N, C-alpha and C positions, 0 to 999 in steps of 0.2 A: 494589532495584533498581539491576541498572549500566545505562551508556549505551546498552548494542548491545539492552536488553529495551524501554526506555523507545520505542525509534525502530522497532524490532519493533510494539510493540503501538499508536503512533501512525500507522504505515503501514495495519496492520488497521482499527484504525476510520474509518480515510478509507476504504479498500476499501466498508468496510460500510454505512458514508451515504453513498455513491456508486451504491451496486448499488439502496438502498433510497431514494436519488434517484428514479432511473430508473424503479423500479417505480412509485413515487406519478404522476410525469408520464406515464408511459404509463399511466398508470389512469384520471387524469382524460382524456387524447384518446380512452380509448376503444380502444385498440391493444389490452388485454386480456381473453377474457373470461370468466377467471379460474376458479371453479369449476362444477364443471356446476347451472346455475340453469332448466334446460329452455327457455332459450334459444337453440334450434339456430340460428339465422339465422345468431347469434354465431359458430358453432364452426366451425374451417375443415375439418373435413371432410364436413359442410351443403355448403357453397359450393364445394365439390371435386362432390360427388357433383351439384348444382346442372349442373354446366358437361356432365357429361356423360350 
């Protein structure tokens, strides 16, 4: 591997790490609903329908 390949790999690993960290942080804070679990109060569509 040359220096350019290693640099790109390190940058890519950092970006992926930051994305995973953000997802975990949002999940702990309750900002994400995840897949459909039947809890409609969590869904954004349900919240919009309550306003109408």
